[in-house]
VEXDREN-2710 file (C-alpha; in Angstrom, 1 decimal):
% VEXDREN-2710
k/r/px/py/pz
1/UNK/6.6/6.1/30.1
2/UNK/8.4/6.7/27.1
3/UNK/9.4/3.7/25.0
4/UNK/13.0/3.3/23.5
5/UNK/13.9/2.9/19.9
6/UNK/14.6/-0.4/20.8
7/UNK/11.4/-1.5/22.6
8/UNK/9.4/-0.3/19.3
9/UNK/11.9/-1.8/17.0
10/UNK/10.8/-5.0/18.7
11/UNK/7.5/-3.7/18.1
12/UNK/8.1/-4.0/14.7
13/UNK/9.3/-7.1/14.6
14/UNK/6.3/-8.7/16.6
15/UNK/8.8/-9.8/19.4
16/UNK/7.4/-6.9/22.1
17/UNK/5.3/-8.1/25.0
18/UNK/1.9/-6.9/25.6
19/UNK/3.2/-4.5/28.3
20/UNK/5.6/-3.3/25.9
21/UNK/3.1/-3.3/23.3
22/UNK/0.6/-1.1/26.0
23/UNK/3.1/1.2/26.4
24/UNK/3.9/1.8/22.8
25/UNK/-0.4/2.5/22.2
26/UNK/-0.1/5.0/24.8
27/UNK/2.7/7.2/23.3
28/UNK/1.6/7.0/20.0
29/UNK/-1.7/8.2/21.6
30/UNK/0.1/11.7/22.0
31/UNK/0.2/13.4/18.6
32/UNK/3.6/14.6/18.9
33/UNK/5.0/11.4/19.2
34/UNK/4.1/10.1/16.2
35/UNK/6.3/11.6/13.8
36/UNK/9.2/9.5/15.5
37/UNK/7.5/6.9/15.8
38/UNK/6.9/6.6/11.4
39/UNK/11.1/7.9/11.4
40/UNK/11.6/4.7/13.4
41/UNK/9.5/2.4/11.3
42/UNK/11.3/3.5/8.3
43/UNK/14.5/3.4/9.8
44/UNK/14.2/0.0/10.9
45/UNK/12.3/-1.1/7.4
46/UNK/16.1/-0.3/6.0
47/UNK/17.8/-2.6/8.1
48/UNK/15.6/-5.1/7.8
49/UNK/14.8/-5.7/4.1
50/UNK/12.4/-8.0/2.8
51/UNK/15.1/-9.4/0.5
52/UNK/18.4/-10.2/1.8
53/UNK/21.2/-11.8/-0.7
54/UNK/23.8/-14.3/0.4
55/UNK/26.9/-11.7/-0.1
56/UNK/29.1/-14.6/1.5
57/UNK/28.5/-17.3/-1.1
58/UNK/29.1/-15.3/-3.8
59/UNK/32.1/-13.5/-2.8
60/UNK/33.4/-17.3/-1.8
61/UNK/32.5/-18.3/-5.5
62/UNK/34.2/-15.4/-6.2
63/UNK/37.4/-15.8/-4.5
64/UNK/37.8/-19.8/-5.8
65/UNK/37.5/-18.4/-9.5
66/UNK/40.4/-15.6/-9.2
67/UNK/42.5/-18.7/-6.8
68/UNK/41.7/-21.1/-9.5
69/UNK/41.9/-20.0/-12.8
70/UNK/43.1/-23.3/-14.3
71/UNK/39.5/-25.2/-13.3
72/UNK/37.5/-22.4/-14.9
73/UNK/36.9/-23.5/-19.0
74/UNK/37.4/-21.1/-21.5
75/UNK/34.8/-21.1/-24.2
76/UNK/35.7/-22.9/-27.7
77/UNK/36.9/-20.1/-30.1
78/UNK/35.9/-21.0/-33.9
79/UNK/37.9/-19.4/-36.5
80/UNK/36.2/-16.9/-38.8
81/UNK/35.9/-18.2/-42.3
82/UNK/35.2/-15.7/-45.0
83/UNK/32.8/-17.7/-47.3
84/UNK/30.0/-16.0/-49.5
85/UNK/26.9/-15.4/-48.5
86/UNK/23.6/-15.0/-50.1
87/UNK/21.7/-12.0/-49.9
88/UNK/18.4/-13.2/-50.1
89/UNK/19.4/-15.7/-47.5
90/UNK/20.1/-12.8/-45.3
91/UNK/17.5/-10.8/-46.2
92/UNK/14.8/-13.6/-44.9
93/UNK/17.3/-13.6/-41.7
94/UNK/16.7/-10.0/-41.1
95/UNK/12.5/-10.2/-41.7
96/UNK/12.3/-13.2/-39.5
97/UNK/14.4/-11.4/-37.1
98/UNK/12.2/-8.5/-37.0
99/UNK/9.0/-10.2/-36.8
100/UNK/10.3/-12.4/-33.8
101/UNK/11.7/-8.9/-32.1
102/UNK/8.5/-7.3/-32.4
103/UNK/6.4/-10.3/-31.5
104/UNK/8.7/-10.2/-28.3
105/UNK/7.9/-6.7/-27.5
106/UNK/3.9/-7.3/-28.1
107/UNK/4.1/-9.5/-25.5
108/UNK/7.4/-10.3/-23.1
109/UNK/8.3/-6.4/-23.8
110/UNK/4.7/-5.3/-22.6
111/UNK/5.0/-7.3/-19.6
112/UNK/8.4/-6.0/-18.5
113/UNK/7.0/-2.6/-19.1
114/UNK/5.9/-1.8/-15.5
115/UNK/9.3/-3.2/-13.8
116/UNK/11.3/-1.5/-16.2
117/UNK/9.4/2.1/-15.9
118/UNK/7.7/2.1/-12.6
119/UNK/9.1/0.7/-9.3
120/UNK/6.2/-0.2/-6.6
121/UNK/6.1/-0.7/-3.1
122/UNK/3.4/-2.2/-1.4
123/UNK/2.4/-3.0/2.3
124/UNK/1.5/-6.7/3.3
125/UNK/-1.3/-7.7/5.6
126/UNK/-1.3/-6.1/9.0
127/UNK/1.5/-3.9/7.7
128/UNK/2.2/0.1/7.4
129/UNK/4.5/1.5/5.3
130/UNK/6.1/4.9/5.1
131/UNK/8.3/6.3/2.6
132/UNK/9.6/9.9/1.6
133/UNK/9.8/10.5/-2.4
134/UNK/13.0/12.2/-4.0
135/UNK/10.6/15.5/-4.1
136/UNK/10.5/15.5/-0.3
137/UNK/6.8/14.1/-0.5
138/UNK/5.8/11.7/2.1
139/UNK/3.5/8.6/1.6
140/UNK/2.3/6.3/4.2
141/UNK/0.7/3.1/3.5
142/UNK/-1.8/1.3/5.1
143/UNK/-2.2/-3.2/4.9
144/UNK/-2.8/-4.1/1.6
145/UNK/-2.0/-1.1/-0.2
146/UNK/0.2/0.0/-2.9
147/UNK/1.9/2.8/-4.8
148/UNK/3.2/2.7/-8.3
149/UNK/6.0/5.8/-9.1
150/UNK/7.8/6.3/-12.2
151/UNK/11.8/5.1/-12.1
152/UNK/12.7/7.7/-14.3
153/UNK/11.5/11.3/-15.0
154/UNK/9.4/12.1/-11.2
155/UNK/9.8/15.3/-9.3
156/UNK/11.3/16.6/-13.1
157/UNK/9.2/15.7/-15.6
158/UNK/5.9/15.5/-13.6
159/UNK/5.3/14.1/-9.9
160/UNK/2.4/11.5/-11.4
161/UNK/1.9/8.2/-9.1
162/UNK/-0.7/5.4/-9.3
163/UNK/-2.4/4.3/-5.6
164/UNK/-4.1/0.7/-5.1
165/UNK/-5.6/1.2/-0.9
166/UNK/-5.5/3.2/1.2
167/UNK/-3.0/5.9/1.8
168/UNK/-2.3/9.5/3.5
169/UNK/0.3/12.1/1.4
170/UNK/1.7/14.9/2.8
171/UNK/2.9/16.9/-0.6
172/UNK/5.5/19.3/-0.7
173/UNK/5.1/22.2/-2.5
174/UNK/8.2/22.7/-5.4
175/UNK/9.0/26.6/-6.3
176/UNK/7.8/25.8/-10.0
177/UNK/4.1/25.1/-8.9
178/UNK/4.5/21.3/-10.5
179/UNK/1.6/19.6/-9.6
180/UNK/1.7/16.2/-7.8
181/UNK/-1.1/14.4/-9.6
182/UNK/-2.5/10.7/-7.6
183/UNK/-4.5/8.5/-10.4
184/UNK/-6.8/5.4/-8.9
185/UNK/-7.2/1.9/-10.5
186/UNK/-11.1/3.6/-11.1
187/UNK/-10.0/6.5/-13.3
188/UNK/-9.9/9.4/-10.4
189/UNK/-7.5/11.9/-10.7
190/UNK/-6.3/13.9/-7.5
191/UNK/-4.2/17.3/-8.2
192/UNK/-2.5/19.1/-5.5
193/UNK/-0.1/21.7/-5.2
194/UNK/1.2/20.9/-1.6
195/UNK/-1.2/18.9/0.7
196/UNK/-2.6/16.5/3.0
197/UNK/-4.9/14.4/2.0
198/UNK/-6.2/10.4/2.5
199/UNK/-7.4/8.2/-0.2
200/UNK/-9.2/4.5/0.2
201/UNK/-9.3/3.4/-3.0
202/UNK/-10.9/-0.3/-3.1
203/UNK/-13.3/-1.9/-5.6
204/UNK/-16.6/-0.7/-4.2
205/UNK/-15.9/3.6/-4.2
206/UNK/-13.0/5.5/-3.6
207/UNK/-13.0/8.3/-1.0
208/UNK/-11.0/11.3/-0.2
209/UNK/-10.7/13.5/2.6
210/UNK/-8.5/16.4/3.0
211/UNK/-6.8/17.7/5.9
212/UNK/-5.1/20.9/4.6
213/UNK/-4.6/22.5/1.7
214/UNK/-6.1/22.4/-1.7
215/UNK/-7.0/19.8/-3.8
216/UNK/-8.9/19.4/-7.6
217/UNK/-10.2/16.3/-8.7
218/UNK/-11.2/15.3/-11.9
219/UNK/-13.3/12.1/-13.3
220/UNK/-13.9/11.1/-17.0
221/UNK/-15.4/8.1/-18.4
222/UNK/-16.0/7.3/-22.1
223/UNK/-20.0/7.0/-21.4
224/UNK/-20.6/10.5/-19.4
225/UNK/-18.6/13.9/-19.2
226/UNK/-16.0/14.9/-16.9
227/UNK/-16.3/15.6/-13.5
228/UNK/-14.5/18.1/-11.7
229/UNK/-14.5/18.6/-7.9
230/UNK/-12.4/21.2/-6.3
231/UNK/-12.0/20.4/-2.7
232/UNK/-11.5/22.8/0.6
233/UNK/-9.4/21.4/4.1
234/UNK/-12.6/19.3/6.2
235/UNK/-13.8/18.6/2.7
236/UNK/-14.6/14.5/1.9
237/UNK/-15.5/13.6/-1.7
238/UNK/-16.8/9.7/-2.5
239/UNK/-16.6/8.0/-6.2
240/UNK/-19.5/5.3/-5.7
241/UNK/-19.8/2.4/-8.3
242/UNK/-22.1/4.4/-10.1
243/UNK/-19.7/7.2/-11.4
244/UNK/-20.7/9.7/-9.5
245/UNK/-18.9/12.3/-7.3
246/UNK/-20.5/13.2/-4.0
247/UNK/-19.1/16.0/-1.8
248/UNK/-19.3/16.3/2.1
249/UNK/-18.2/19.4/3.3
250/UNK/-16.9/19.9/7.0
251/UNK/-16.7/16.2/7.8
252/UNK/-14.8/15.1/11.4
253/UNK/-10.9/15.3/10.3
254/UNK/-10.4/13.8/13.9
255/UNK/-11.2/10.7/12.2
256/UNK/-8.7/11.6/9.4
257/UNK/-6.9/7.9/8.5
258/UNK/-6.9/6.8/12.3
259/UNK/-5.4/3.3/10.5
260/UNK/-2.0/5.4/10.7
261/UNK/-2.4/5.0/14.3
262/UNK/-4.3/1.5/14.3
263/UNK/-7.3/3.4/16.4
264/UNK/-11.0/2.8/15.3
265/UNK/-13.8/5.1/15.7
266/UNK/-17.7/4.1/15.6
267/UNK/-20.5/5.9/15.8
268/UNK/-23.3/3.9/15.5
269/UNK/-21.5/1.9/12.8
270/UNK/-23.2/-1.1/11.6
271/UNK/-21.3/-4.4/12.1
272/UNK/-21.0/-5.0/8.7
273/UNK/-19.3/-1.9/8.1
274/UNK/-16.9/-3.1/11.3
275/UNK/-15.9/-6.2/9.4
276/UNK/-15.4/-4.7/6.2
277/UNK/-12.6/-1.9/7.9
278/UNK/-10.9/-4.9/9.7
279/UNK/-10.6/-6.7/6.1
280/UNK/-9.2/-3.8/4.4
281/UNK/-6.7/-2.7/7.2
282/UNK/-5.6/-6.2/8.4
283/UNK/-6.8/-8.5/5.2
284/UNK/-8.4/-11.1/6.9
285/UNK/-11.8/-12.4/6.1
286/UNK/-14.6/-11.4/8.5
287/UNK/-17.6/-14.1/8.9
288/UNK/-20.9/-12.7/10.9
289/UNK/-23.0/-16.6/11.5
290/UNK/-26.5/-14.8/12.0
291/UNK/-27.3/-12.3/9.7
292/UNK/-29.1/-10.2/12.1
293/UNK/-25.1/-9.3/13.6
294/UNK/-24.7/-7.1/11.0
295/UNK/-27.6/-4.6/11.5
296/UNK/-25.9/-4.5/15.2
297/UNK/-24.3/-1.4/15.6
298/UNK/-21.2/0.0/17.6
299/UNK/-19.9/3.4/19.2
300/UNK/-17.0/4.0/20.6
301/UNK/-12.3/4.0/20.0
302/UNK/-10.7/1.1/20.1
303/UNK/-7.1/1.1/19.5
304/UNK/-5.2/-2.5/18.1
305/UNK/-2.7/-3.4/16.5
306/UNK/-3.7/-6.6/14.9
307/UNK/-7.1/-8.2/13.7
308/UNK/-6.8/-10.4/17.0
309/UNK/-7.2/-7.5/19.5
310/UNK/-9.5/-5.7/17.5
311/UNK/-11.4/-9.3/16.9
312/UNK/-11.3/-9.6/21.0
313/UNK/-12.5/-6.1/21.9
314/UNK/-15.5/-6.6/19.9
315/UNK/-16.3/-9.8/21.2
316/UNK/-16.1/-8.7/24.8
317/UNK/-18.2/-5.3/24.2
318/UNK/-21.1/-6.4/22.0
319/UNK/-21.0/-9.7/24.2
320/UNK/-20.0/-12.1/20.7
321/UNK/-17.9/-15.0/20.5
322/UNK/-15.3/-15.0/18.5
323/UNK/-13.1/-18.3/16.6
324/UNK/-9.6/-17.4/15.5
325/UNK/-9.4/-19.7/12.2
326/UNK/-6.1/-18.8/10.5
327/UNK/-7.0/-15.4/8.2
328/UNK/-10.5/-15.9/8.6
329/UNK/-12.5/-14.4/12.1
330/UNK/-15.8/-15.7/12.8
331/UNK/-18.2/-14.0/14.9
332/UNK/-21.2/-15.5/16.7
333/UNK/-23.6/-14.2/19.4
334/UNK/-23.2/-16.7/23.0
335/UNK/-25.9/-18.8/22.8
336/UNK/-25.0/-19.9/19.1
337/UNK/-21.1/-20.6/20.4
338/UNK/-23.0/-22.5/23.2
339/UNK/-25.3/-24.7/21.4
340/UNK/-22.3/-25.7/18.9
341/UNK/-20.6/-26.8/22.1
END
């Protein structure tokens, strides 16, 4: 069954019924429908921006000022008096003004630099965002992720962006062979010409998976020589907490950025790792009441559009009890829950 655009829009707004949600999940299971999904998601986000100015209020204010000019009090005008000035006094004023201006640049100016020269696009908790850059490249952002893009010069001076969190990049190759560079918070630099790859950049480690094309990774710190890795399709490279790049060739590319379709695949995955994935994707806190639960493993594929859906599916598969508390999920054994009652 094919969902209409109106049904998908209601899903984005969180108003879809359980039947409609199941129809959309089955529709998304077919890869040929996923591009349409992201196009509709981008259209919906443009139609319903996060900030909506009160246009009517400000237009009414302007009309009132035009219709009632007498009520607008003019600013008092002071006559200019030609008085002799002391050049010493003027010089001291200029010095003081220069010092104040320099101080402003060093304090407030630096704080405003990010907003002035860069724009940041973020996906909040439980959200997915897709965007098309001015050079034709596309980016899909996972929950709790953000990309920083230069406001001036992108696409002709350079194509360098910064990423925090999870993203999938589909980079367009330009006639002048201009490289596309992604910088992560831990200092890893990913340089490509035209390719599709995913990045997971978190405090614990950074992971890059290449689906097609070629990618060159560069990592250098002050206390160790630079490291370079050339990736081929199917390669996975991780940057661990110790600052070492580790290459794994020929990984399972069917697991490529499954968060884009809210698909979670586990293969003897410890529950502690499952909990970490839930936290990264949905921005909720996951607590395991018994340390032994962290060692239990899970194998299978689950599709879930929210943390609550995924938690209920996990509880059913592993015979666990789950409690939902605002932005927190607490897993316990059924015996523990019976004792608590």
